C-alpha positions in Angstrom: 38.1 -10.8 -184.4 36.2 -9.4 -187.4 39.3 -7.2 -188.1 41.6 -10.3 -188.2 39.2 -12.2 -190.3 38.8 -9.3 -192.7 42.7 -9.0 -193.0 43.2 -12.7 -193.5 40.4 -13.7 -195.7 38.4 -10.7 -196.8 34.6 -10.5 -196.2 32.3 -13.2 -195.5 34.1 -15.7 -193.4 33.8 -14.5 -189.8 31.3 -17.2 -188.8 33.6 -20.1 -190.1 36.5 -18.4 -188.6 35.0 -18.1 -185.2 33.7 -21.8 -185.3 37.5 -23.0 -185.8 38.3 -21.0 -182.7 35.4 -21.5 -180.6 36.7 -23.7 -177.9 39.6 -21.2 -177.5 37.5 -18.0 -177.5 34.4 -19.1 -175.7 30.7 -17.9 -176.4 31.7 -14.3 -177.1 33.4 -13.8 -180.5 34.5 -10.2 -179.7 36.2 -11.3 -176.5 39.9 -12.0 -177.5 42.4 -11.8 -174.7 46.1 -10.6 -175.0 48.2 -13.6 -175.7 45.4 -15.8 -177.2 46.5 -18.1 -180.0 44.1 -18.4 -182.9 44.1 -20.9 -185.8 43.8 -19.3 -189.3 43.1 -22.2 -191.4 44.0 -22.0 -195.1 41.0 -24.0 -195.9 38.8 -21.2 -195.4 39.9 -19.6 -198.7 42.4 -22.0 -200.3 43.1 -25.8 -200.4 43.5 -27.2 -197.1 47.0 -26.7 -195.7 48.6 -26.5 -192.3 46.9 -23.8 -190.0 48.9 -20.6 -189.2 48.9 -18.8 -185.9 47.5 -15.4 -185.0 48.6 -14.0 -181.6 46.6 -11.2 -180.0 49.3 -8.5 -178.9 49.0 -5.5 -176.6 47.8 -2.2 -177.9 45.1 -4.0 -180.1 47.7 -5.1 -182.4 47.4 -8.5 -184.2 50.5 -10.2 -185.7 49.2 -12.6 -188.5 51.4 -15.4 -189.7 51.5 -17.0 -193.1 48.0 -17.7 -194.7 47.0 -19.6 -197.9 49.8 -20.3 -200.3 52.0 -17.5 -198.7 55.7 -18.1 -198.0 55.9 -19.8 -194.6 59.3 -18.1 -194.0 57.8 -14.6 -194.7 57.9 -12.0 -192.0 54.5 -11.6 -190.4 52.2 -8.5 -191.2 51.0 -6.4 -188.5 47.8 -4.6 -188.3 46.5 -2.4 -185.6 44.4 0.7 -184.8 47.0 3.5 -184.0 49.6 5.7 -185.2 52.3 3.8 -187.2 49.8 1.1 -188.5 51.0 -0.5 -191.8 48.7 -0.1 -194.8 47.2 -3.2 -196.2 49.0 -4.5 -199.3 47.6 -3.7 -202.6 44.6 -5.8 -203.5 43.5 -6.3 -199.9 39.9 -6.2 -199.2 38.7 -4.0 -196.1 35.1 -3.7 -194.8 34.5 -0.8 -192.6 31.5 0.6 -190.6 30.0 4.1 -191.3 27.7 5.5 -188.9 25.0 7.7 -190.3 23.5 9.7 -187.6 20.5 10.9 -189.7 17.7 8.8 -190.8 18.3 6.7 -193.9 16.1 8.8 -196.2 17.5 12.1 -195.0 19.3 14.2 -197.7 22.6 14.1 -196.3 22.5 10.2 -196.8 20.4 9.7 -199.9 21.9 12.9 -201.7 25.4 12.8 -200.6 26.9 10.1 -198.4 25.4 7.0 -200.0 26.5 8.0 -203.5 30.0 8.9 -202.1 30.4 5.5 -200.3 29.1 3.6 -203.5 31.8 5.7 -205.4 34.4 4.5 -203.0 33.5 0.9 -203.6 33.6 1.6 -207.3 37.1 3.4 -207.4 38.7 0.7 -205.4 37.1 -2.1 -207.3 35.2 -3.4 -204.4 38.2 -3.7 -202.2 37.0 -1.0 -199.7 33.4 -1.1 -198.5 31.5 0.7 -196.0 28.4 -0.9 -194.3 26.2 0.2 -191.4 27.2 -0.7 -187.8 25.0 -3.2 -186.0 23.7 -0.5 -184.0 23.5 3.0 -185.5 24.3 5.7 -183.0 22.2 8.9 -183.5 23.7 11.0 -180.8 25.0 13.8 -182.9 27.4 15.1 -180.2 29.0 11.6 -180.1 30.0 11.1 -183.7 33.6 12.3 -183.5 34.2 10.2 -180.1 32.8 7.0 -181.8 35.4 7.5 -184.6 38.3 8.2 -182.4 37.6 5.3 -180.0 37.0 2.7 -182.7 33.3 2.0 -182.0 32.8 2.9 -185.6 35.3 3.4 -188.5 33.8 6.6 -189.9 30.9 9.0 -189.5 29.9 12.6 -190.4 30.1 15.2 -187.7 28.1 18.3 -187.4 30.7 21.0 -186.9 28.4 23.2 -185.0 28.9 20.8 -181.9 32.7 20.9 -182.1 33.0 24.6 -180.9 35.4 23.8 -178.1 37.6 21.4 -179.9 37.5 22.7 -183.4 36.7 26.6 -183.2 38.2 27.4 -186.6 35.5 25.2 -188.2 32.9 27.6 -187.0 33.6 30.1 -189.4 30.5 29.4 -191.6 28.2 29.7 -188.3 29.0 33.3 -188.0 26.4 35.7 -189.7 27.0 36.4 -193.4 29.8 34.0 -193.4 28.3 31.2 -195.8 27.0 30.8 -199.2 25.0 28.0 -200.8 25.8 24.6 -199.3 28.1 24.0 -202.3 29.9 27.2 -202.0 30.3 27.0 -198.4 31.6 23.4 -198.4 34.1 24.1 -201.1 35.4 27.4 -199.6 35.7 25.6 -196.1 37.7 22.8 -197.7 40.2 25.1 -199.6 40.6 26.8 -196.3 41.5 23.4 -194.8 43.6 22.4 -197.5 45.7 25.6 -197.4 45.8 26.6 -193.8 44.1 24.5 -191.4 45.6 21.1 -192.4 49.0 22.4 -191.0 47.4 21.4 -187.6 46.4 18.0 -186.8 43.0 19.1 -185.6 41.4 15.6 -186.0 43.8 13.7 -183.7 43.1 9.9 -184.2 41.0 10.7 -187.3 41.6 11.3 -191.0 39.5 14.1 -192.6 37.9 13.1 -195.9 36.1 16.3 -196.5 33.3 18.6 -195.6 29.6 18.8 -196.5 27.6 22.0 -196.4 24.0 22.5 -195.6 21.8 25.3 -196.8 22.1 28.7 -195.1 19.6 29.5 -192.3 17.2 32.6 -192.8 14.8 34.6 -190.5 11.3 33.5 -190.1 8.8 35.8 -188.4 4.9 36.6 -188.5 4.0 38.4 -191.7 2.8 41.4 -189.8 6.0 41.7 -187.8 9.1 41.0 -190.1 12.6 41.5 -188.8 13.9 45.0 -189.1 17.1 46.8 -188.1 17.2 48.0 -184.6 16.2 44.8 -183.0 18.7 43.0 -180.9 18.4 39.6 -182.6 20.6 38.1 -179.8 18.0 38.9 -177.1 15.0 38.2 -179.2 13.3 34.9 -178.7 15.3 33.0 -181.2 14.7 29.4 -182.0 16.6 27.3 -184.4 15.7 23.8 -185.8 18.8 21.8 -185.7 19.8 19.3 -188.3 20.6 16.8 -185.7 18.3 15.7 -182.8 15.4 16.8 -184.9 14.3 16.8 -188.4 16.8 14.3 -189.7 16.9 11.9 -186.7 13.2 12.0 -185.3 11.5 12.8 -188.6 9.4 15.8 -189.8 5.9 14.5 -188.4 7.4 14.2 -184.8 9.1 17.8 -185.0 5.8 19.3 -186.6 3.7 17.9 -183.8 6.2 19.2 -181.2 6.4 22.5 -182.8 2.6 22.9 -183.0 2.2 22.2 -179.4 5.0 24.6 -178.5 3.5 27.4 -180.6 0.1 26.8 -179.4 1.4 27.7 -175.9 3.0 30.8 -177.1 0.8 33.8 -178.1 3.0 35.5 -180.9 0.2 38.1 -181.3 1.0 39.9 -177.9 3.7 42.0 -179.3 6.8 39.5 -178.8 6.9 37.5 -182.0 9.1 34.6 -182.2 12.1 34.6 -184.4 13.1 31.4 -186.2 16.5 30.8 -188.0 16.4 28.0 -190.4 16.5 26.9 -194.0 13.6 26.9 -196.4 13.3 23.1 -196.2 13.5 22.9 -192.3 10.8 25.6 -192.1 8.4 23.6 -194.2 9.1 20.2 -192.7 9.1 21.3 -189.2 5.8 23.1 -189.6 7.1 26.6 -188.8 6.1 28.2 -192.2 2.4 28.8 -192.7 0.3 31.5 -194.5 0.9 33.8 -191.5 4.6 33.6 -191.7 7.2 35.4 -193.8 11.0 34.8 -194.5 13.6 37.6 -194.6 16.3 36.1 -196.7 19.8 37.0 -195.8 22.5 36.7 -198.4 25.1 34.3 -197.1 22.9 33.3 -194.2 22.4 34.0 -190.5 24.6 30.9 -190.2 25.4 28.0 -192.4 25.9 24.5 -191.1 28.7 22.3 -192.2 29.7 18.6 -191.5 33.2 16.9 -191.4 33.5 13.4 -192.8 36.1 11.6 -190.8 37.6 8.0 -190.8 39.6 6.8 -187.9 43.4 6.7 -188.4 43.2 3.0 -187.6 40.6 2.2 -190.4 42.6 4.5 -192.8 45.6 2.4 -192.0 43.9 -0.8 -193.1 43.4 0.6 -196.7 46.2 -0.1 -199.2 48.2 2.8 -200.4 46.8 2.5 -203.9 43.1 2.6 -202.7 43.9 5.5 -200.2 45.0 7.4 -203.3 41.8 6.5 -205.0 39.7 7.4 -202.3 41.5 10.8 -201.7 40.8 11.7 -205.4 37.0 11.5 -204.9 36.9 13.1 -201.5 38.1 16.6 -200.4 36.6 19.2 -203.0 34.8 16.5 -204.9 32.9 15.6 -201.8 32.2 19.1 -200.9 30.8 19.8 -204.4 28.3 17.0 -203.7 26.7 19.4 -201.2 24.9 20.8 -204.4 22.3 18.0 -203.8 21.4 19.7 -200.5 21.1 23.0 -202.3 18.8 21.4 -205.0 16.7 19.9 -202.1 16.3 23.2 -200.0 15.4 25.3 -203.3 12.7 22.7 -204.2 11.0 23.4 -200.9 11.4 27.2 -201.6 9.8 27.0 -204.8 6.8 25.0 -203.5 6.4 27.4 -200.8 6.5 30.5 -203.1 3.8 28.7 -205.3 1.7 28.4 -202.1 2.0 32.2 -201.2 5.3 32.4 -199.3 6.0 36.0 -198.7 9.8 36.6 -199.3 11.4 39.8 -198.0 15.0 40.7 -198.8 17.1 41.9 -196.0 17.7 45.6 -196.3 21.1 47.3 -195.8 20.5 48.4 -192.3 19.6 44.8 -191.2 22.6 43.4 -193.1 25.1 46.1 -191.3 23.6 45.0 -188.0 24.3 41.3 -188.7 27.7 42.3 -189.7 28.3 44.0 -186.5 27.3 40.9 -184.7 29.8 38.9 -186.8 32.7 41.2 -186.2 33.4 40.1 -182.7 33.1 36.4 -183.7 35.6 36.9 -186.5 38.1 38.9 -184.5 38.1 35.8 -182.0 38.5 33.5 -185.0 41.5 35.5 -186.1 43.1 35.5 -182.8 42.7 31.8 -182.3 44.1 30.9 -185.7 47.0 33.2 -184.9 47.7 31.3 -181.5 47.6 28.1 -183.5 50.4 29.6 -185.9 48.1 30.1 -188.6 47.9 33.7 -190.1 44.5 34.4 -189.0 43.7 37.6 -191.0 45.3 36.2 -194.2 43.2 32.9 -193.9 39.9 34.8 -193.2 40.5 36.9 -196.3 41.3 33.7 -198.4 38.0 32.2 -197.3 35.9 35.2 -198.1 37.5 35.6 -201.5 36.9 31.9 -202.2 33.3 32.1 -201.3 32.9 34.9 -203.8 34.8 33.1 -206.4 33.1 29.7 -206.4 30.8 29.5 -209.2 27.8 27.3 -209.0 27.2 25.0 -211.9 25.5 26.5 -214.8 22.4 24.2 -214.7 21.9 25.1 -210.9 
């Protein structure tokens, strides 16, 4: 019912619209049955006139008759939530939900997504607005399904949880295949734009862009830094995820959990734990202390990325002109906003160095070992791309070259 009200009047009249039709709908305004006839009074936005009818059709499509001062002989306008939806006419207002799985003050929200959604409102002159859903779903693994099923209109999705459905987006999760958050997001977007977009790998959703997070490095006890010859795959390796952890439950809860866990594990008995995470995560999660060192890996042990996706149904409700305006600030422009996450992580790194953080640079032998670990994954990536009709080796080389070519802003 909110979709019909927004299409007919814009925002702010759902309650009034429901009251007009309460006797027909019953106590639940979301329970609209197929074939139900709803009244769309002109008086809710214009001088009183004869009410027009709205008939709910199968396949979640509503056919809206003339409203306001429109020509009563004009053909009805269809809106729906599937392929073939007709975009709203220029000037139509659309209010959509954006599910932010992270806590409100986490960097992906305050530094990247919130400014982006504000920019969407600005470039569409207020015609397209995103609001929080009534209940925010923080299940990181459910985000893409929430968008595809229409439970929410848009969300950001941690690509690391899409290994089965989106294997080609796992490239930055391979050792040494990332850069800064900024560089990784831009390189992944250019790869998408040039190669991956040929395949509709977000069926039911429209990809707006990528966000990069800082690369993960290796943390160990100061007296036992990581060296070549260890099998890191078999080492007691622990990662702090960006979802289901710091960003959703908060740093204090994660620190308490980690402290309890570390207290039960005596690292000084010859089997030191290995942690792979960014600087900010290590500090916020309580992993770093005066006894622990970091071995920094150029291009990272892995580099997390996120996809920003809007459902096809929601995208279809936006006019063509506003779609173009949103596209102009998405894609590479959205990827470049990942610089905010780099600045956030570098700030934590500087604080830790001032407090005595011991930084070790990975030597040639360790980097060669990590490269060997990566080779099998890259071969599989090329094979999968080839199977999808994408020239895998060529696409991989393009991504690598782009990573090297993407220059950080001079002030960074």
